[in-house]
C-alpha positions as CSV (number, residue, x, y, z in Angstrom):
1,M,75.8,83.2,194.4
2,G,78.7,84.5,192.2
3,G,79.6,87.3,194.6
4,A,79.6,84.9,197.6
5,L,81.8,82.5,195.7
6,L,84.3,85.3,194.8
7,Q,84.3,86.5,198.4
8,S,85.1,83.0,199.7
9,V,87.9,82.6,197.1
10,E,89.4,85.9,198.1
11,T,89.2,85.0,201.8
12,A,91.1,81.8,201.2
13,F,94.1,83.9,200.3
14,V,94.2,85.9,203.5
15,V,97.1,84.8,205.8
16,N,99.4,86.6,208.2
17,A,101.3,89.2,206.0
18,T,104.5,89.1,208.1
19,D,104.7,85.3,207.9
20,L,104.2,85.5,204.1
21,A,106.8,88.2,203.8
22,L,109.3,86.2,205.8
23,A,108.6,83.2,203.6
24,L,109.2,85.3,200.5
25,R,112.5,86.4,201.9
26,R,113.6,82.9,202.9
27,L,112.7,81.3,199.6
28,F,113.4,83.9,197.0
29,V,115.5,86.8,198.2
30,N,119.2,86.2,197.7
31,R,120.4,89.8,197.5
32,E,119.0,92.3,200.0
33,D,121.0,95.5,199.2
34,C,118.8,96.4,196.1
35,Y,115.7,95.4,194.2
36,C,113.4,96.5,191.4
37,I,109.9,97.8,191.4
38,Q,107.4,97.6,188.5
39,K,106.1,100.8,187.1
40,W,102.5,101.4,186.0
41,N,103.4,100.6,182.3
42,G,104.9,97.2,183.2
43,G,108.6,98.4,183.0
44,Y,110.9,98.2,186.0
45,V,113.2,100.6,187.8
46,K,116.1,99.6,190.1
47,V,116.0,100.7,193.7
48,D,119.3,101.1,195.6
49,A,117.9,100.4,199.0
50,P,117.6,97.4,201.3
51,L,114.9,94.9,200.4
52,T,113.2,94.7,203.8
53,V,110.3,92.7,205.2
54,S,108.3,96.0,205.1
55,V,108.9,96.3,201.3
56,L,107.8,92.6,200.9
57,Q,104.6,93.3,202.8
58,Q,103.9,96.2,200.4
59,H,104.4,93.8,197.6
60,L,101.9,91.4,199.1
61,R,99.4,94.2,199.5
62,G,99.8,95.3,195.9
63,E,101.1,98.7,196.8
64,L,104.2,98.0,194.8
65,T,105.5,95.0,192.8
66,V,109.0,93.8,193.6
67,G,111.6,92.1,191.4
68,A,114.5,90.5,193.3
69,Y,117.9,90.0,191.8
70,Q,118.4,86.2,191.6
71,L,122.2,85.9,191.9
72,G,123.9,86.6,195.2
73,K,127.2,88.3,195.3
74,D,128.8,84.8,195.6
75,N,127.1,83.7,192.3
76,T,124.6,81.4,194.1
77,V,120.8,81.2,193.7
78,K,118.0,80.1,195.9
79,Y,115.8,78.7,193.1
80,L,115.5,77.7,189.5
81,C,112.6,79.3,187.6
82,F,111.0,78.4,184.2
83,D,109.0,81.2,182.5
84,F,106.1,80.0,180.2
85,D,104.8,83.0,178.2
86,P,101.8,82.8,175.9
87,E,103.7,85.1,173.5
88,H,106.2,82.3,172.9
89,L,104.1,79.2,173.3
90,Q,100.8,78.2,171.7
91,D,99.7,76.1,174.7
92,T,101.4,77.2,177.9
93,R,99.5,74.8,180.2
94,E,100.4,71.8,178.1
95,A,104.1,72.9,178.2
96,V,104.0,73.3,182.0
97,E,102.4,69.8,182.3
98,R,105.2,68.3,180.3
99,L,107.8,69.9,182.6
100,L,106.0,68.8,185.7
101,I,105.9,65.2,184.5
102,V,109.7,65.3,184.2
103,L,110.1,66.9,187.6
104,F,107.8,64.5,189.4
105,E,108.9,61.3,187.5
106,R,109.4,58.5,190.1
107,R,112.7,56.7,189.8
108,M,114.6,54.1,191.9
109,D,117.5,55.6,193.9
110,V,120.7,53.8,194.8
111,N,119.0,52.2,197.8
112,G,116.2,50.7,195.7
113,V,113.6,53.2,197.0
114,E,111.3,54.9,194.5
115,R,111.4,58.6,194.7
116,P,110.3,61.5,192.5
117,R,113.1,63.4,190.7
118,V,112.0,66.5,192.6
119,W,109.7,66.4,195.7
120,P,106.4,68.3,195.0
121,S,106.9,70.4,198.1
122,A,109.9,72.0,196.4
123,V,108.0,73.0,193.3
124,L,105.7,76.0,193.0
125,L,103.4,76.5,190.1
126,E,102.4,80.2,189.7
127,A,100.1,82.0,187.4
128,S,101.9,85.4,187.2
129,R,98.7,87.2,186.0
130,W,95.9,85.0,187.1
131,P,93.7,83.9,185.3
132,D,95.9,84.6,182.2
133,P,97.8,81.5,181.0
134,S,101.2,82.9,181.9
135,Y,103.0,80.6,184.3
136,H,106.2,80.3,186.3
137,V,107.5,77.0,187.7
138,W,109.8,77.5,190.6
139,V,112.2,74.7,191.9
140,L,113.4,75.7,195.3
141,F,116.7,74.9,196.9
142,S,117.1,74.3,200.7
143,I,120.4,76.2,200.6
144,P,121.8,78.4,197.8
145,V,123.6,76.6,195.1
146,A,126.0,77.8,192.4
147,A,124.1,79.6,189.6
148,K,125.9,77.4,187.0
149,V,124.5,74.3,188.7
150,A,120.9,75.7,188.7
151,R,121.1,76.7,185.0
152,W,122.6,73.3,184.1
153,L,119.7,71.6,185.8
154,G,117.1,73.8,184.2
155,L,118.3,73.2,180.7
156,R,118.6,69.4,181.4
157,C,115.0,69.4,182.6
158,L,113.8,71.0,179.4
159,E,115.3,68.3,177.2
160,P,113.2,65.2,178.3
161,A,110.1,67.5,178.4
162,G,110.7,68.3,174.7
163,L,110.7,72.0,175.4
164,N,112.8,74.6,173.6
165,P,114.9,77.1,175.6
166,R,114.0,79.7,173.0
167,E,110.3,79.4,174.1
168,V,110.7,78.6,177.8
169,E,113.1,81.0,179.6
170,V,115.3,79.5,182.3
171,F,116.4,81.6,185.3
172,P,119.2,82.1,186.2
173,K,120.2,83.4,182.8
174,Q,123.8,84.1,183.9
175,T,126.1,81.8,185.8
176,E,128.2,84.6,187.4
177,L,128.3,88.3,188.0
178,S,131.0,90.5,186.4
179,K,132.2,94.1,186.3
180,D,130.0,94.7,183.3
181,R,127.0,92.9,184.8
182,P,127.2,93.3,188.6
183,Y,123.6,92.5,189.3
184,G,122.4,90.0,186.6
185,N,118.7,89.4,186.0
186,F,115.9,90.0,188.4
187,V,112.7,88.0,188.7
188,K,109.3,89.3,189.7
189,L,108.4,87.8,193.1
190,P,105.2,85.7,193.4
191,L,102.0,86.8,195.1
192,G,102.2,90.4,193.9
193,K,100.0,92.5,191.6
194,H,100.9,93.1,188.0
195,Q,100.8,96.9,187.9
196,A,100.0,97.2,184.2
197,A,97.5,94.4,183.9
198,G,96.0,94.9,187.3
199,K,96.0,91.1,187.9
200,W,97.4,89.2,190.8
201,S,99.9,86.3,191.0
202,R,98.4,83.1,192.3
203,L,99.9,79.8,193.4
204,L,98.2,76.9,191.6
205,N,97.6,73.2,192.2
206,H,100.0,71.1,190.2
207,G,97.2,68.8,188.9
208,N,94.2,70.9,188.0
209,F,95.8,74.4,187.9
210,E,93.2,75.8,190.4
211,P,94.3,78.6,192.8
212,L,95.7,77.6,196.2
213,P,95.7,79.7,199.3
214,N,98.7,82.1,199.6
215,G,99.6,80.3,202.8
216,T,100.7,77.3,200.7
217,L,104.0,79.2,200.5
218,L,104.6,78.6,204.2
219,D,104.7,74.8,203.6
220,C,107.4,74.9,200.8
221,W,110.9,73.5,201.4
222,G,113.7,73.3,198.9
223,I,115.6,70.3,197.6
224,S,119.2,69.7,198.6
225,F,122.3,68.2,197.1
226,S,125.1,66.2,198.5
227,E,128.6,67.6,198.1
228,S,129.4,64.7,195.7
229,D,126.3,65.5,193.6
230,L,127.3,69.2,193.4
231,A,130.8,68.3,192.4
232,K,129.5,66.0,189.7
233,I,127.2,68.6,188.3
234,M,129.9,71.2,188.3
235,S,132.1,68.9,186.3
236,F,129.3,68.2,183.9
237,E,128.8,72.0,183.5
238,Q,132.5,72.6,182.8
239,K,132.4,69.9,180.1
240,N,129.2,71.2,178.7
241,H,131.1,73.4,176.2
242,V,132.6,70.4,174.5
243,Q,129.7,68.2,173.5
244,A,130.2,66.5,170.1
245,T,130.0,62.8,170.8
246,L,131.5,61.6,167.5
247,A,134.9,62.9,166.4
248,L,135.0,64.8,163.2
249,P,137.6,64.3,160.5
250,K,140.7,66.2,161.5
251,N,140.7,68.1,158.2
252,L,137.1,69.1,158.5
253,K,137.9,72.1,160.8
254,H,139.7,74.1,158.2
255,R,137.8,72.9,155.1
256,L,135.6,75.0,152.9
257,R,132.7,76.7,154.8
258,I,130.4,73.9,155.6
259,T,126.7,74.6,156.1
260,T,125.8,75.1,159.8
261,P,122.1,76.2,160.0
262,C,122.2,76.7,163.8
263,I,124.9,79.3,163.5
264,D,123.4,80.9,160.4
265,K,120.1,81.4,162.3
266,L,121.8,82.8,165.3
267,L,123.6,85.3,163.0
268,L,120.3,86.7,162.0
269,G,120.1,88.3,165.5
270,V,118.4,87.3,168.7
271,S,116.2,89.0,171.3
272,E,117.0,89.9,174.9
273,G,117.7,86.8,177.1
274,Y,119.6,85.0,174.4
275,R,122.3,87.6,173.3
276,N,125.1,86.5,175.6
277,E,124.6,82.8,175.0
278,A,124.4,83.3,171.2
279,A,127.4,85.6,171.2
280,L,129.5,82.9,173.0
281,R,128.4,80.2,170.6
282,I,129.1,82.3,167.5
283,S,132.5,83.4,168.8
284,C,133.5,79.8,169.7
285,F,132.3,78.5,166.3
286,L,134.2,81.1,164.3
287,L,137.4,81.2,166.5
288,N,137.8,77.7,167.8
289,F,136.0,75.4,165.4
290,R,136.4,77.2,162.0
291,G,139.7,78.8,162.8
292,D,138.9,82.3,161.6
293,K,141.2,85.2,162.5
294,P,140.3,87.0,165.7
295,D,140.2,90.4,164.1
296,E,137.8,89.2,161.4
297,V,135.6,87.4,164.0
298,W,135.4,90.6,166.1
299,V,134.1,92.6,163.1
300,K,131.5,89.9,162.3
301,L,130.5,89.8,165.9
302,R,129.9,93.6,166.1
303,D,127.9,93.5,162.9
304,W,125.8,90.7,164.3
305,N,125.2,92.6,167.5
306,M,123.5,95.4,165.6
307,R,120.9,92.9,164.5
308,N,120.0,92.0,168.1
309,K,117.0,93.5,169.9
310,P,118.4,95.4,171.7
311,P,122.2,95.1,171.0
312,L,124.6,94.2,173.8
313,S,126.9,96.9,175.1
314,E,130.3,96.8,173.4
315,A,132.0,96.1,176.8
316,E,129.7,93.1,177.3
317,L,130.3,91.8,173.8
318,R,134.0,92.2,174.2
319,S,133.9,90.2,177.5
320,V,132.2,87.3,175.8
321,F,134.6,87.4,172.8
322,I,137.7,87.4,175.1
323,S,136.2,84.5,177.1
324,A,135.8,82.4,173.9
325,Q,139.4,83.1,173.0
326,R,140.8,82.4,176.4
327,H,139.0,79.2,177.1
328,G,138.8,77.6,173.7
329,Y,135.3,76.4,174.1
330,V,133.7,74.3,171.3
331,F,130.0,73.8,171.5
332,G,128.9,70.5,170.0
333,C,125.7,69.2,168.5
334,E,124.3,68.2,171.8
335,D,124.2,71.8,173.1
336,V,120.6,72.7,174.0
337,L,120.6,76.2,172.4
338,L,122.2,75.0,169.1
339,Q,119.8,72.1,168.9
340,S,116.9,74.5,169.1
341,F,118.2,76.2,165.9
342,C,119.3,73.0,164.1
343,D,118.1,71.8,160.7
344,K,119.7,68.3,160.4
345,G,118.5,68.0,156.8
346,I,121.0,70.6,155.6
347,C,123.6,70.6,158.4
348,G,127.0,69.9,157.0
349,I,128.4,68.7,160.3
350,F,125.5,66.3,161.0
351,L,125.5,64.9,157.5
352,S,129.3,64.4,157.6
353,I,128.9,62.5,160.9
354,Q,126.0,60.5,159.5
355,K,128.0,59.4,156.5
356,R,130.9,58.3,158.6
357,F,128.6,56.4,160.9
358,K,127.0,54.6,157.9
359,R,130.4,53.6,156.6
360,I,131.4,52.2,160.0
361,V,128.1,50.2,160.1
362,M,128.7,48.8,156.6
363,R,132.1,47.5,157.7
364,L,130.6,45.6,160.6
């Protein structure tokens, strides 16, 4: 009985390999001039060769496991991906369910028609090492969108779900490529075999988390945005660096060193995936909010970098530092990353704003 059931389940995943490979390329491959393959120990190595349909077919057969670079050379992406890892979350399924509730929440549009925030056909739930509770949630785009738009959307989806960006990784991690980072991050494609664990990726039902046939991929279509929507999101993203909603006293900026637990925690060092974002926030806080001298900030930043696991290259760190100087960003209390490190009970900025607000209320 058990063997027959297993055989029927495996048969359900059989579908034309060429069609599946073409679907993988259509939905997930945005850069075809290179890719990564997973080694037997779980690590990856970059391959400077075209990512062809033949390579994707090998991925589907488990002969090799492909990671595709997410950002195209024009800084666009074909999808938004959330990574739920049991090493970072106590209950990954519960966390995924919270995100899906946000994605599928039905709302009235401008025409009075009730629609989900994201159509289910554009959302894939994947168990990356089935049956382990390690999940990816993919939100697909019908045409590539700017990476900064995708990342902005990803972080905004985490907020109403009550999820922490330190615990749920959002891809893309970068908003643009640079001379120091000409490729950006890659993401392991679905429906492949984890070479170290020996377990396959499976697509899952959004409701009961049961495996679906691999051919489900053929029926997926991405969401699209109007030009006005994209322009609006791009303007939000540009303003995202200045987020404090209540003005601080003018003399607060150069006062004695107020307590900022979010920055203090970042200064302890962060892991891979958060280093660039943390470096930018630390640089902007010290340079543009506190008014420290650039030479002193650079020394502090280099010392901080040595506490990261692993440290950024000096060229990459310098690039972030220069960007903070050039653009004058100030990340406010609504910033998602800073919120995840915040302790309002001892935060000097929050307590100062709270006192001012109470005084205003008392005068009403």
